[in-house]
C-alpha positions in Angstrom: -11.9 -13.4 -15.2 -10.5 -15.2 -18.2 -6.8 -15.5 -18.0 -4.1 -15.7 -20.7 -1.3 -17.9 -19.2 1.6 -16.1 -21.0 0.5 -12.8 -19.6 0.2 -14.3 -16.1 3.6 -15.8 -16.3 5.2 -12.4 -17.3 3.5 -10.9 -14.2 4.7 -13.6 -11.9 8.3 -13.5 -13.2 8.5 -9.8 -12.3 7.5 -10.4 -8.7 10.5 -10.2 -6.5 9.9 -13.4 -4.4 9.8 -15.5 -7.6 12.8 -14.0 -9.3 15.1 -17.0 -8.6 12.6 -19.6 -10.2 13.2 -21.3 -13.5 10.7 -20.7 -16.3 9.1 -24.1 -15.8 8.7 -23.5 -12.1 7.0 -20.1 -12.8 4.7 -21.8 -15.3 3.6 -24.4 -12.7 2.9 -21.7 -10.2 0.9 -19.8 -12.8 -1.3 -22.7 -13.4 -2.2 -23.0 -9.7 -2.5 -19.3 -8.7 -5.4 -17.3 -10.1 -5.1 -13.6 -10.8 -7.7 -11.0 -10.1 -8.1 -7.4 -11.3 -9.6 -5.1 -8.7 -11.0 -1.6 -9.5 -9.9 1.5 -7.6 -11.9 2.0 -4.4 -12.9 -1.7 -4.0 -12.8 -3.2 -0.5 -11.9 -6.8 -1.5 -11.3 -8.2 2.0 -13.3 -7.6 5.2 -13.7 -9.1 8.6 -17.2 -10.3 7.6 -15.7 -12.5 4.9 -12.3 -13.7 6.0 -11.2 -16.8 4.1 -7.6 -18.1 4.5 -5.9 -16.6 1.5 -2.6 -15.0 0.6 -2.6 -12.0 -1.7 0.5 -11.2 -3.8 0.2 -7.6 -5.0 1.5 -7.3 -8.6 0.3 -3.9 -9.6 -1.2 -1.0 -7.7 -1.4 0.0 -4.0 -3.5 -1.4 -1.2 -4.6 0.2 2.1 -5.1 -1.9 5.2 -7.3 -0.3 7.8 -9.6 -0.9 10.8 -12.8 0.7 11.9 -13.5 2.0 15.4 -16.9 1.5 17.1 -18.0 4.9 15.8 -16.9 4.1 12.2 -13.6 6.1 12.2 -11.0 4.4 9.9 -7.4 3.8 11.1 -4.9 3.0 8.4 -2.5 0.3 9.6 -0.5 -0.2 6.4 0.0 1.1 2.8 1.2 -1.7 0.6 3.0 -1.3 -2.7 3.4 -3.7 -5.6 5.6 -6.7 -5.0 4.5 -7.3 -1.4 2.4 -10.1 0.2 -0.4 -9.9 2.7 -3.5 -11.8 3.7 -5.0 -14.2 6.2 -2.5 -17.0 6.5 -1.7 -18.3 9.9 1.3 -20.4 8.8 3.1 -17.2 7.6 2.0 -15.2 10.6 -0.1 -13.0 8.3 -3.4 -11.9 9.9 -6.0 -9.4 8.7 -8.1 -9.9 11.8 -10.7 -7.1 12.0 -9.0 -5.4 9.0 -10.2 -4.2 5.6 -8.2 -4.2 2.4 -9.0 -1.5 -0.1 -7.5 -0.9 -3.6 -6.2 2.7 -3.7 -6.0 2.4 -7.5 -6.4 -0.3 -10.1 -4.8 -3.4 -8.7 -3.7 -6.8 -10.0 -3.6 -9.5 -7.3 -2.4 -13.1 -7.3 -4.4 -15.3 -4.9 -3.0 -18.4 -3.2 -4.7 -21.0 -0.9 -3.2 -22.4 2.2 -2.4 -25.7 0.4 -0.6 -23.9 -2.5 1.4 -21.7 0.0 2.6 -24.8 1.8 3.4 -26.9 -1.2 4.7 -24.2 -3.6 6.2 -21.4 -1.5 7.3 -22.6 1.9 8.8 -25.8 0.4 11.2 -23.7 -1.7 14.0 -22.2 0.5 14.6 -19.5 -2.1 11.0 -18.2 -1.9 10.8 -18.8 1.9 13.8 -16.6 2.4 12.4 -13.7 0.4 9.0 -14.0 2.2 10.8 -13.8 5.5 12.6 -10.7 4.3 9.4 -9.0 3.2 7.6 -9.8 6.4 10.5 -8.5 8.5 10.4 -5.2 6.6 6.6 -5.1 7.1 7.1 -5.4 10.9 9.6 -2.6 10.9 7.2 -0.4 8.9 4.3 -1.2 11.2 6.4 -0.4 14.3 7.3 2.9 12.8 3.7 3.7 12.0 2.6 2.9 15.6 5.5 5.1 16.9 4.4 8.0 14.7 0.8 7.7 16.1 2.1 7.6 19.7 4.6 10.4 19.5 4.0 12.7 16.6 1.4 15.4 16.2 -1.1 15.4 13.4 0.8 17.9 11.2 4.0 15.8 11.6 2.0 12.7 10.6 0.4 14.4 7.7 3.8 15.6 6.4 5.2 12.1 6.7 2.2 10.6 4.9 2.5 13.0 2.0 6.1 12.0 1.5 5.2 8.3 1.8 2.4 8.6 -0.8 4.2 10.9 -3.3 4.5 9.7 -6.9 5.8 11.4 -10.1 3.2 13.5 -11.8 0.9 11.9 -14.4 2.1 12.4 -17.9 0.2 15.0 -19.9 -0.3 15.2 -23.6 2.4 17.3 -25.4 4.2 17.9 -22.1 7.5 16.3 -21.3 8.6 18.5 -18.4 8.8 16.5 -15.2 7.1 18.4 -12.4 7.1 18.0 -8.6 5.7 14.8 -7.1 2.0 14.5 -6.5 -0.3 12.8 -4.0 -3.6 11.9 -5.7 -5.9 11.4 -2.7 -8.8 13.5 -1.4 -8.6 15.4 1.9 -11.0 12.8 3.4 -8.7 9.9 2.4 -5.6 11.7 3.7 -7.5 12.4 7.0 -8.4 8.7 7.4 -4.8 7.6 6.7 -3.4 10.1 9.2 -6.0 9.3 11.9 -8.1 12.4 11.8 -11.2 13.9 10.1 -11.5 15.6 6.8 -12.0 19.0 8.3 -8.8 18.7 10.3 -6.9 17.4 7.4 -8.0 20.3 5.2 -6.9 22.8 7.9 -3.5 21.2 8.1 -3.1 21.1 4.3 -4.1 24.7 4.0 -1.4 25.6 6.6 1.2 23.6 4.6 0.1 25.6 1.5 0.6 28.9 3.4 4.1 27.8 4.3 4.9 27.1 0.7 5.3 23.4 1.2 2.5 22.2 -1.1 0.1 23.3 -3.7 -3.5 22.1 -3.6 -5.6 21.1 -6.6 -8.8 19.1 -6.8 -8.1 15.6 -5.6 -4.3 16.2 -5.7 -1.6 17.6 -3.5 1.6 18.8 -5.2 4.7 18.7 -3.1 6.7 21.9 -3.7 9.2 21.5 -0.8 10.0 17.8 0.1 12.9 18.8 2.3 10.7 21.2 4.2 8.0 18.5 4.7 10.7 16.0 5.8 12.0 18.5 8.4 8.4 19.1 9.6 7.8 15.4 9.8 10.8 14.7 11.8 11.5 17.7 14.0 9.3 20.7 13.7 5.8 21.5 15.1 3.4 23.9 13.5 2.8 26.9 15.7 
């Protein structure tokens, strides 16, 4: 991909871990770190091809997942813009046996081991922000594991919908802001909550009958966020 350096620099300046850097420092970083656009649905990292690389997610959302022996996907993390991930032993970052999938159009900054060592870890400002991000990632991972261990499928589905919710897409000649939406198929939601599409559809239909959501093709509209939160934290479906 041909890159225009000024555009790349504006992207890098907006990334949280680089916010303390001077313009000349960002420019140096931009010259060393290539950027890559990834189309929605692309699996851009897999166990079969696992080079040591650090990804910095500038735009979009990425799902990390593993596959069981029978091909069932287990989502281990959902990453939003501004975070870092990858295969980088010196940062304690491992994607061993994991896949990384773009859940929408993504813009990634790629860094090699040498660049991470010389340009990131050598700067205490950046190193501190990286430590903060990785600490928050650990907390999130522990919460996800706890949910899988102690929560029922309906509870996990309710929590997942709240986690994935985004403002509705703007529509031509409409300025009214509607309820938040989750733009994933039932199959994708099933994979992310650790179940099959048929089970996910059954749970979503029960949520709809309870007045919590509205279902449209490829989209779940959250009508009652408070009700979903209560269900996620305390209440079991009967």
